[in-house]
C-alpha positions in Angstrom: -0.1 -0.4 -0.2 1.3 3.2 -0.8 1.3 5.9 1.9 0.4 9.6 0.8 3.0 12.3 1.6 2.3 15.8 1.7 4.8 18.9 3.1 3.5 21.7 5.6 4.8 25.2 5.2 4.9 27.9 7.9 4.8 31.7 6.1 4.7 33.2 9.7 3.1 36.6 10.4 2.8 38.5 6.3 0.6 40.4 4.3 -2.1 38.3 2.6 -1.5 39.2 -0.7 2.3 38.2 -0.7 1.1 35.2 1.0 -1.8 34.3 -2.0 1.2 34.7 -4.3 3.1 32.5 -2.5 0.0 29.9 -3.1 -0.9 30.4 -6.4 3.3 29.5 -7.2 2.9 26.2 -5.2 -0.9 25.7 -6.5 1.3 25.8 -10.4 4.3 23.8 -9.1 1.3 21.0 -7.8 -1.0 20.9 -11.4 2.7 20.2 -13.2 3.7 17.8 -10.6 6.7 19.9 -9.5 5.6 19.6 -5.8 3.6 17.2 -3.6 0.2 18.6 -1.9 0.8 20.9 1.2 -0.9 22.8 3.4 0.3 26.2 4.5 0.1 28.1 7.8 0.0 31.7 8.1 -1.0 34.8 10.5 -1.8 37.8 8.5 -1.5 41.4 8.5 -5.1 42.7 9.5 -7.2 42.1 6.3 -10.2 41.7 5.4 -10.9 39.5 2.5 -14.3 39.5 0.1 -14.7 35.9 -1.4 -17.0 35.5 -5.1 -20.0 35.6 -3.1 -19.2 38.7 -1.0 -20.0 42.6 -1.1 -19.0 45.7 -0.2 -22.1 46.2 1.3 -21.4 44.2 4.1 -18.0 46.7 5.2 -19.8 48.7 8.3 -17.3 50.9 7.5 -15.7 52.8 4.6 -12.4 51.5 2.9 -11.1 54.4 4.0 -11.6 54.4 7.4 -10.8 50.6 7.6 -6.7 51.7 6.1 -6.8 54.6 8.8 -7.4 51.9 10.9 -4.9 49.6 9.5 -7.2 47.5 8.0 -6.8 46.7 4.0 -9.5 45.1 2.1 -8.9 42.8 -0.6 -11.0 40.8 -3.1 -10.1 37.4 -3.3 -10.9 34.5 -5.6 -11.7 31.5 -2.4 -16.1 30.9 -2.1 -18.0 32.7 0.4 -18.7 36.2 1.4 -17.0 38.4 3.7 -14.1 37.7 6.8 -12.0 39.3 8.4 -8.3 38.0 8.9 -5.6 39.2 11.6 -2.8 38.5 14.2 -4.1 35.8 16.6 -5.6 33.8 13.8 -4.5 30.8 12.1 -5.1 30.4 8.6 -4.6 27.0 6.9 -4.7 26.7 3.2 -4.0 23.2 1.7 -3.1 23.3 -1.8 -4.3 19.7 -2.2 -5.1 17.3 -5.3 -8.6 16.4 -3.9 -8.7 13.8 -7.1 -5.8 11.5 -5.9 -7.8 11.7 -2.4 -10.8 10.5 -4.4 -13.2 13.5 -2.4 -15.9 15.7 -3.9 -15.6 19.5 -3.2 -18.3 18.9 -0.2 -17.0 15.6 1.2 -13.2 17.9 1.4 -14.9 21.1 2.9 -16.6 18.7 5.5 -13.0 17.3 6.5 -11.7 20.3 6.6 -14.3 21.5 9.6 -13.9 17.8 11.0 -10.2 18.4 11.4 -11.2 21.6 13.4 -13.8 20.4 15.2 -11.3 17.5 16.5 -8.4 19.6 16.9 -10.5 21.6 19.6 -11.1 18.5 21.6 -7.7 18.5 22.1 -8.3 21.9 24.2 -11.6 21.0 26.0 -13.9 22.5 23.5 -16.8 21.3 22.0 -17.3 22.2 18.1 -20.1 21.8 16.0 -21.4 22.2 12.3 -24.2 24.5 11.8 -27.1 23.3 9.4 -27.0 25.7 6.2 -24.0 27.7 7.5 -19.9 26.3 6.7 -17.3 26.3 9.5 -17.0 25.3 13.0 -19.3 26.9 15.9 -19.0 26.6 19.6 -22.1 27.4 21.6 -23.6 29.1 18.6 -20.6 31.3 17.6 -18.1 30.8 15.0 -14.8 30.1 15.5 -13.3 28.9 12.3 -14.7 30.0 8.7 -14.0 28.3 5.3 -13.5 29.4 2.0 -12.4 27.4 -0.8 -11.1 27.5 -4.6 -10.1 24.8 -6.9 -8.6 24.8 -10.0 -7.1 21.7 -11.9 -8.4 19.8 -9.0 -6.4 21.5 -6.8 -7.4 23.2 -3.5 -7.0 26.4 -2.6 -7.5 28.7 0.1 -9.0 26.5 3.4 -10.1 27.3 6.8 -9.5 30.3 9.4 -9.4 29.7 13.3 -9.7 32.2 15.5 -7.2 31.8 18.9 -6.9 34.9 20.0 -7.8 37.3 17.3 -8.9 41.0 18.3 -12.8 40.1 18.1 -14.1 43.8 18.1 -12.3 43.9 14.3 -14.9 41.6 13.1 -17.4 44.1 14.5 -16.5 46.0 11.3 -17.9 43.6 9.0 -21.1 41.4 8.9 -19.2 38.3 9.2 -20.0 35.6 5.9 -22.5 38.5 5.3 -25.2 37.1 8.2 -26.8 39.2 10.2 -26.7 38.4 13.7 -23.7 36.5 13.8 -21.2 36.2 17.0 -17.2 35.3 16.6 -15.7 34.0 19.9 -11.8 32.3 19.5 -10.0 30.0 21.9 -8.9 32.6 24.2 -12.7 34.1 24.5 -13.5 30.5 25.6 -11.3 30.7 28.2 -8.9 28.0 27.4 -5.0 28.0 28.4 -3.1 30.0 26.6 -2.1 28.6 23.2 0.8 29.7 20.8 0.0 29.1 16.9 2.6 27.0 16.5 1.2 24.6 18.9 -2.0 24.7 17.8 -0.9 24.0 14.2 1.3 21.4 15.3 -2.2 19.8 17.0 -3.9 20.1 13.7 -1.4 18.7 11.5 -2.1 15.3 13.6 -5.6 16.1 13.0 -5.5 16.7 9.2 -3.1 13.5 8.6 -5.7 11.1 10.7 -8.5 12.2 8.6 -7.2 12.3 5.3 -4.6 9.0 5.7 -1.3 11.2 4.6 2.0 11.7 6.3 2.8 15.5 6.4 6.6 16.8 6.7 7.6 19.9 7.0 8.8 21.6 3.6 12.0 23.3 3.6 11.0 27.1 2.3 14.5 28.2 1.0 14.8 25.0 -1.0 11.3 25.6 -2.7 12.4 28.7 -4.1 9.0 29.7 -3.7 
């Protein structure tokens, strides 16, 4: 039996648009068979992203005022509406050939969500899905948002988990275009203080189990991205 292998790469704290350039480069290399599947982790500088079904009507402040607050607004090609990324949030973007894993799009999204649900159980937090809404929820509040894109059978974007972001920044938008949605974080749930590196490593274990893969760290310099 052939063991499926993946890599993982942590970009650290980075501007969203700079990280997406790297993600697209890796996507192109994956399509050409130059690299294996890879999971990209990052912590974004403050940014509001608007997906393919999003609209600026879901911004509650003007882009000028947001920029004055140090928050960029960018359009992106993931599915979904509007969300916020910032320090204290772990953004997880698998670049993965779902055909090789025998997965359909919805199955893949559910496995991403389940990876986070299983991860949360490490910290004695019960994550759930809500019918008709994507992402992961705790006590009716959203703790992780999902938005993906697929080109040539290979995924982009992924899931963002709130560890200790500034939750007030979500008040500048209508998150995911859903009115009255409340956002939470692991910090807000009074878990022990968690570092992003620890959450990343715990996520990798759960992802590896659910996707039945062996995951190894990528050498960014060797990859030349």
